[in-house]
N, C-alpha and C positions, 0 to 999 in steps of 0.2 A: 615748148611745149603747146602754146595755144596757137601755133602757127603764124607768129608774127614778132617783127622785132619793133619795140617801142622806145621812146624817149619820152620821160616825163618833162613836162614843161610847166609844170605846177598844177594849175586847175584843168589843164588839157594835157592832150597828148598827141605826139605825131605816130603814126604806124606803118610799118610795111609789111603787109599780110602776103603769106605764100602758102601753096600747096606742095605736099611732099610724098613722093613712092618711095620705094627701095632704092633706085637709080637716079631718080631726077626731081628736081625742085622747079616749080613756076612760081615766079612772083606776079601776083595778081595784083596787088594795088599800093600805092603808096598814098598817104594822108598827111598833110602838115596845116593846124589850123592857120587861119588867114593872119593873126596876130603875131605867127612865127615865119612866114614865108619869106623867101629872100633872105633867109641868114644861114643856109649852107644845111640845114636842119634834113631835109629829105635827100641830099648828096650823101650825108653822114650815115643816114639808113641804109641806102643802097649800097654804099661801099661796104659797110659791115655785113649786110646780107650776103654779097657776093664772095665776100672774104670766106664767110662760114661755108656758103656752098663749094667753093674750090677747096678748102681745107679738107671738106668731107669727100671730094671726089663725085660731087652730083653733076649730072648732066644738066645745063641751066637753060631755062625757058623764060621767057618775060611776055606774059598777057598785058603787064602795065606799059604803057608806052615810056614811061619815065625811066624805068629800069632798061629798056630797050636800047635807050640812048647810050647807056654805059656799056652794053655788050657790041655796039657798032664802033667803039674807038679804038 
């Protein structure tokens, strides 16, 4: 609804923002607060976002360098 996936981390949150049109989704940015980095939070967000996009048959684009890494695997 808000064009993002989020993980509630208590007083902070991690996010994966995207833009979508009828046939495609572009993952724009990933953010994890410094206190939660290195714990797999960003990876979980990206995997969830990519699974959602694939389940909905969207063409996937990644403006975000972190998401791009997962598309090259």
